[in-house]
N, C-alpha and C positions, 0 to 999 in steps of 0.2 A: 370821217378826212372834215363834212361838213361841221360836227361842231369845233371840231380842230379850230378851222378859219374864222369861225363865228366867236372863240374868245381870245384870239393877237387881235379883236378891236379894243381891247383892254390892255390897261396899263399895265394893270397888276399880270397877263401872261407874263408879259416879258421881262417883270423883275424875278416874279418863278422860272421860267429857264434862265436869267441869266446865273443866279443864286444854283441853281445845278447845277449851271455849266462852271461855277466856279467849283461849289463842292470836288464833281466830278473832278476837277484839275486837282485839286488838292491831294485826294483818292491816288489817283494817277502817279504825280511827286511823292507820296509819304510809298506807295507798294517798292517804288522805284527806290527807293532812300534803300528798305528794305534788303531789296533784291542782292543790291549793290554793298550794303551790309554785309548781306550772305557772301559774294563775291570775291568782296576785300579780306572776311573769315577764313576763305577760304585759299584765298590764294596766299594769304599769309603763313598759314599754317603748309601752306603743302612748304615751300619757301625755307621755311624753321627747319623742315624735317629734312630737306638735303643739306640745310648746312650742320646739321647735329651729324646725319648720313657722311657726309665732307671731311668732320672732326674728328668721328668716335671713334677712327680707326690712330689715328694719332695721339690722343688722349690714349687708346690704352694700354700703345706700344711708352709712353710715359709713367703712366701706373707698373703698367711691366713689372721698368726697371727700378723705382722707386724701391718697388716688393722684393724683387731680385737680388737688388746691393742689401736691402735687409735681412733678408733670409743666409745668404753669402758671408757677411758678417757676423752673426747670431752661429754657426757653424762654426768660423776663423777661431772668434775667439772660443768660444767651448773648447775646441781642438787644442789653439796655444795651454790652454790652458791647465790640461790635462799632461804637457810638458815637465820634467822635473827639470831643467834646467831652469837657473838660479838669473840668467841675462835675461830669459824668456821675461820670467814673471817680474821681474824690474821696470820691460820696459812696457808691461801692460799695466802694470801700476802706475808708473810717471804721465800715457798715453790717456789714464781713464783720472787720473788728477785733472790731467791738461783740458780734457776733452769736457770735464765736469761743470770747473770753475769758466772754461766757455760758454756755455749751452745755459749755466745760468743766468750770465748777464745777457743783457739787448742788445750784445754785438750779432749774433746768431738771426733776432729775427732783421737788421741793420743791410746784415750785410745780402739774405735774402731778397732784400726789400733793393738791392741795390741790384743784386743778379737780374734778377727780374723784369728794373729797371732800364739796365743797360742796352740789354739783348732788344727790347724793349723799340727804344731809340735807334738802333743799329739794324730791326726789322723796318723803322719807318724811313732812314736814311737811305738806305738800297733801296726801295719802292721811290723816293721821289727820284733815285736819278735815274732807274728803270724810266720812270715820266719826261722826266727831262729829254733823254736820249730821245726816246720814244715818239714824244710830242716837236721836236727839232727836226729829226732825221728820216722817220720812219713814218709822218701825219697822211705820205702823200702816193706812199706803196700800198702792194694787194694788202688784201688782210692777210694771207697767206706768205707771204713777207714775216710784215709781224706776231705771227703763229712762232715763227723759229726766235724769236727772241724772247717770244715765253717759253718756248722748251731750251730753252740755253742748262743746261745739264748743270754744271755747274753752281749755278747762281741759285734753283731752283733746291738743291741738296742744300746752300749752305742753309736758304727759307727754311727749310726742314727743321736738320737740324738748331737752328736758335731759335725753332719757335718750339719744338719739343722741351731745351736746357727754360723756357718761361717757365713752357706749363710744369715741369718738375721743379721748380723753384717754386714755385705755388703752391705744390705739393706740398714742399717741405715747409712752407712757413702756413700752412692749416694743420696738419697733425702737430705746428711747434702748441699753433694756438689751441689747439680743444685737449692737450695737455702728454702729448706722442712724442717722445722725444725722439729724432732722427737719429740715426749712426752716423757713425766716426766714417762711411765708404762710398752716402751719400755727400754728402760735407765736401770730402775729396774729390768725388768726379764730377759734381758741379760747381766748384771751384777750376778744376782741371780744363773743363767744355768750356767754361766766360771765356780763360786764356784762349785758349783753341781759336772760339767766337772771334777775340780782339784782333787775334795775326787771318785768319784769315778777312776781317771785315778789310783790311790793311788793303789785300792785295784783291781782291775782288773788285774795292773801290777803287782803284787806277784801272782793273782790268773793264767796268761797266763801262768806259770815256774810251773804250777802244772800238765799241763797236756803234760808235760814232762813221765807221765805215763800215756798210752790210757786208758787205764780201765775207768778213770776223767770222759769218755762219755758216758758211759755206761748210764747213767739219759739222754741224749739223745736220745735211744733207745727206751730205758724202756718207757719215756714219747710219740713214737709214734708209 
């Protein structure tokens, strides 16, 4: 203790003490960054896992529809080719010629790209409309009332179907890029599905503005 007091009389002692203090601060800052980096990585992995878990079922459902339609078409064509009817054989030949000409052009990729883009635009527009309603009418209401808006059944079902349509279109486009030619049933399904989505968007788009009156959510309360 006496030696420490004696060294305090020298300027070098205080410089050394200040240097050690700065070194300790730098070490603490370095260790803090390491801990924060580990925490951030752990949080990122956790959030990514939750997002994958949320969308994994929907992706499997879209993939399941793709394979079911492909397998169904294969068995259906094999069954029809066994028919002795000349009408059925001529129809299959004409369909195969038209399909071959369609698939060999860029029309296939353009169609699927357009469908995926339209579906994405519809999703963005619907969420924008819901956000406008929520921010203007439901900004000051309790969270339970805002939860009713998020639980609106028709809109949720429409968004899930539209998301599935987008994923199926991307699966078809990806299979084409990898050299596999999707079948007719998948193309017809996607084409009819996007028509269904367009018609539904018009009705749901008008229906969103009905929610400016919160009493329209009372059906959800009664149903629950």
